[in-house]
C-alpha positions, 0 to 999 in steps of 0.5 A, spaced: 962 466 634 954 468 631 948 472 632 945 471 638 938 474 641 938 475 648 932 476 653 931 477 661 925 474 664 924 478 671 918 474 672 912 469 670 907 471 664 900 472 667 895 467 665 891 473 660 899 475 658 901 468 656 895 467 652 897 474 648 904 470 647 902 464 644 897 468 640 903 471 637 906 466 636 901 462 633 901 467 627 908 466 626 907 458 625 901 462 620 907 465 618 910 459 615 915 458 622 917 452 627 913 454 631 911 449 638 905 453 642 899 452 644 894 455 650 895 448 654 902 450 653 907 452 658 913 453 653 914 455 646 919 453 641 921 456 635 926 452 631 931 454 626 938 452 622 941 455 629 940 454 636 932 453 639 928 458 643 925 456 648 920 461 652 917 459 658 911 461 661 915 461 669 922 462 668 927 459 671 928 457 677 933 451 677 941 454 677 946 450 672 951 453 675 953 458 682 953 464 678 947 462 674 943 468 673 935 465 673 933 470 669 937 471 662 935 466 656 938 466 649 938 464 642 943 463 637 940 464 630 946 466 625 941 471 622 938 465 619 931 466 616 928 465 623 931 469 627 925 474 625 921 470 628 926 470 635 926 477 635 919 478 634 916 474 639 922 477 644 919 484 642 911 482 643 914 480 651 918 486 651 912 491 649 908 486 654 911 486 660 917 492 659 922 492 665 919 485 667 921 482 660 928 485 657 931 484 650 938 486 646 941 482 640 948 482 637 949 488 632 
């Protein structure tokens, strides 16, 4: 199955909050991780050896199936090297938004 990071984004990021998240993503890029981010972008992509993390400024609004939880997101990394970057960014979002951005991961 594989090691997976989970998150629940209960609301959109504000403009100021998103700037802080993008700054953290830029920091990860400086450390050598494969990160696509920018102040004019509404998405951040961290790619690696398994699934990519796609983090959006606005939470999802379109259901993929009837019981789809629009706040739920995940990224399976299989504990590859980029897992640290994924977890770092998710922790940064959790620290910024608190209960509006809950995180978890396989143990």
